[in-house]
Every structure is written in structure tokens, then in C-alpha cells.
N, C-alpha and C positions, 0 to 999 in steps of 0.2 A: 665663328663666334657670333656674328650678326644673326645667322640662321637659328642658333641655339637660343638667343635672347628672344627672337620672335616666337619660337615654339613655346617657351616658358610664359611669355606674356600673352595670354589668351583669355577670352571670356570663359567663365565657368558656369555651367548650368547644373543645379542641384535638383535631382528628382525626388519625388516623395518616397520611392522605394530605397533611397540611400545611395543610388548611383550618381556619379558625377561625370558630365560630358564636357569636353573642352573644345573650343573653336571660336569662330568669329560670328557673333549674333548679328544677323542681317535684318531680322524683322520680328517684332513682338506683336503678333496679331491677336484677334479676339478668340480664335479657335486654335491656331498653331503658332509655334515659335520656330522660326527658320534660322539655321546657322550653317556655317561652312566648317567642315572638319576634314583635314587631310586632303583638301582640294575638292571634296564632294559637298554638294548642296543637300542638306538633310533637314528634316523637320520633326518636331515633337508636339504631341497634344498639349495644349496649355494646361489641361486638367491633371497632367502627370508631373508638372513642374512645381517645385517648392519655391525656388528663388533663382535669380541670375546675379552673379557677381562679375561686373564689367572690369575691363583692364584698368580703367581709371580709378577703381576702388568703389564706385557706386554700386549699390545693391538694390535690386527691385524684387520685392516679394510678390510672387504670383499667386500662391495658394497657402492657406494656413491649415496644417494637418488637424484632423479631428482630435488627436491626443498628442501630448508632448512626445517628441521623438528626438533622439540624439544621433546625429550622423557623424561618425568618427571613423577614421581609417588609421589610427595610431597603433603601434605595436601592442600597447596595453589593452586596447579595445579588442584587437584580434585575439589576444591571449584569453581575455574573459569570454569572448564568444566561443572559442574552441573549448574552453573548460566547461562552459554550460552545455555545449553540444555533447561532450563526452558524458556529462552527468545524465543528460536525457537519454543517451544511448545505453546507459547502465540500467538494464531492465531485469536482471536475474538476481534474486535474493535467496541466500541460504542462511539459516540461523538455527539456534537452539534456544529453548525456553529455559533460562537460568533458574527461574523460580520453581520449575517442575522438579528440579533436583531435590528440593525439600520434601517432595512426595515420592522420592526414589524413582522418578521417571526420567528416562532419556528421551526428550521430545525434540523432534527435528521438523523444520518447516522449509518448504520451497515455494517461492512466489514469483510469478511472471508479471511484470508491470506492462501495461498497454496504453496506447494513445497518449504519449508524453506524460506517463505516470498518473493519468487520471483514474485508471482502473487497475485492479490486480486480481489475479486468480491463482490459487495454489493448492498444495497438498500438505498434509501433516501426518506424522506417524510417531508413536511413542511406545516404549517398552518399559514395563515396570519390573525392576529387579529385586523387589522386596518380597519375601515369602508371605508376609501378612500386610494387609492394607492399613493405612494410618487413619487417624480421625479426620484428616482432610477429605477422605472419601467417605463422608458420613452415611451415604446411602448403601455402602457396602460394609462399613465398619461394624454395624449391628449384626451382621450375619456370622454364623459359626464358621471359623476358618475362611472367612471371606478374603479373596485375593483378586486384585486387578491384574490382568495379563497384558493387554496392549490396547492402543487407540489407533484408529485410522480415520482420516477426515479430509474434507475439502472445504474451501472457503472462497469468498469473493468480497472485494473491498472497493469502495468508492473514496478516492482521495480528494480532499477539499483544500482550498488555499491557492495563492498565486505562485509561490516559489516552492514547487514540489521537488526541485532538485536539492534542496537543503532540508526542509522540514515540512511536515504536513499532518493535518488532522484527518482521520478517516472514520467511516462507518461501514459495517459489513455484516455478513451472515456466515456462520460456520455450521456444517453438518458433521457431527462427530460420532463414530461408532466405538464403543468400549466393550471388550470381552472380559468376562470375569468368571471365577469359580467359587464355590462355597459348599458347605455341607447342608443338605436338606433334612429337616426334621421329619421323621416318620413316626406317627403315633399309632400304635396297634394295641387297643385296649388300655391296659396300664403300662404297657411297654413303650419306651421312646428310644428310637435308634436314629442314627444319621447315615446318610448315603451321599457320595460325591454327586454334585450337580453343577451345571453351568448356566450362565445367563448373559444378557447383554443390555446395553443402553444405546439407543439411537436418538441422540439429542439434537435439537435445533437451537442454536445459540446466536443471539444478536450481539454484535461486537462493536466496539469503538476504541479509539486510542490515538497515539501520536507516533510518528515515525521521523527519525532524525538521521541524516547522512553526514559523514565526516570525510575530509579530503583524502584519507588513505584507503577509501573503499569500505570502511567499517560503518555499521549502522546499528541503532538501537530502536526497538519498537515495543511499545506497551500495548497490552491487549486486555480490555475489560469486557467480559461477556456475561449475559444473563439469558437463560432459556429454560428448557425442560425436556422431559421424555416420558413416554408411556411405559408403565410397568407391564410385563408380560410373562407368561409361562411359570416355570418353577421359581424364577426370581421373584415374581409378584407374590406367589403363595408364601414363600419363605420370609420375605420382607414383612408382609402383613402379620405372619405368625410371630416373628421375633419382636414386633412393635405393638403387640396386643396386650402385653403385660404392663400394668400400671406401676409395678415396683412394690406393691403391698400384698402380693399373693393373689389378688383378684384379676380377672381377665377383662380387658377392655377391647371390644371388637375393633378391628382395623381392616379397612378395605380400600386402601389407597390405590388409585389407578394411574395417577400422574404425579411426578416429582419434579421440583424445580432444580436447576443446575446453574452454578456460578463458575466462571472461568476467569483466571487472572494470570497474566504472563508478562515477563520482561524478556523479550527476545534480543539476542546479540548475535550478529553475523556479518557476512561479507557480501558485497554486491559486485557483479561483473557483467 
């Protein structure tokens, strides 16, 4: 019993890294702090020590940390630390763009978060299951029998804010390829016919938005994007032909080479 009381009644040395050493402090020097622990004479650099709590209850502050720190070893503190570690380790995100369904798109996203969720890189793919495109695809809607087939893309994001384990604002860039089909107008004298044709959009889109994690592994992410693409090939010819009529029977020449593109999404998915 006497030995147990002696072991419990020891000086406590709190280090700046959160560690606590117990023993008998024998010297508080200008460079080192010497103490006896389990019969061994040991020393610590004074610059590594936060404070000393002596057996008699006196406290001597050795260093003041550059920022406020809480040193706790309670079960709740351990639980919070473990929870935050798990959240930081959660770096794989899979989701679907719920708003894309309004455009008959099944759009899937995968993202890998890096460097404690400061950066993210990923891939996206979408398939359109509508036989005709909607007004939401305005650059295809004007084409005869225009149809969006699929999207393929890659993206990179930079996440901002201190607590990225819960929510974060981000900025990024997306490169998105869209394949489409349409009927090309062929004018031969007074005869006008159509023939099947295909085209594509290779767009660069600058994005931003918010990402929010929930405790059950669910997350929601908004995507706002603005960019554009160069028109090319038969797609360029047909787009300019279909948009050259002013609606009153006269022809208004059109020679568009670049079109703007807007992207909006509300992604819902799981992290693991």
C-alpha cells in the first residue's frame, strides 16, 4: 500500500506534444529538466516541456505553445480522435448526379481524396437513355434527330477550409467528352436530304461547390461549372446550318467556332 501511494504521488511533466511523463523532478535547469523515473536518471529538453505539476500541487509553466492546445486523455477525447482519424482515412467517394436524371442521364462519379482531403482526383461517366435530347442540351437540341449518347471525363479539385472531415468548399477543373449523333442536312441543288452523322464535344469546365459528409458515410456534393468547347467537323457544319435561319424565311450566316457550356449537379453518394 505504501509503495502504491508512492507511485501515484509523483511529479508530472507535460510535454508540448501531449505526452505526460511521471517521476521525481530533481533539477529544472536552463537547458534541461532532470527527473528520476523507475529508478533511472533521465532528462528532457526544456524547450519540449509545457509545464511541471509537482506532488504538492504547485505548477510551473515552462513554455507557452504558439497556439492553444488541449491535452486530454479522457475516453471522450480518444473517441473523438479516433472518429476524426476514421473520417480522414475515408478517401474514396462514389456518387450519382441526381439532377442529371432530369436530362435522362445516369451519371456516375468516383473521386479519390489525397493529402488529408486537401485534393481530389476522379473520373465520371454518364449514359443518356433518351432517344431524343431535351432543351437542356441546347447545343444539340437544334439539330435534326439530335441525340446525346454518353459522357466520359476526368476532374481535379482543391478543397478549402479547416474541417474537411465534415464540410468543405472546393474549386476545380473538369475535362468532359460527350459523344452525340444527329442527321446532317445535305443540299443538292433544290433537293435537301438527311444522312446519319456523329460528333463530339470536348469541353473544359471550371467548377466550384460544397461537399458535406454525414456520420453514416453518406455525403452530398454540389457542382457548379462554366466552360466551353470548340465546334468541329460535321457537328460544326450542321450546327451553323441549323442556326443560320432567322425564323422569317431569310438566311442569317452563322459561323460559330466555340460554344459555352454550363454544368450543374447535386451528387449523392457514399464514402469508404
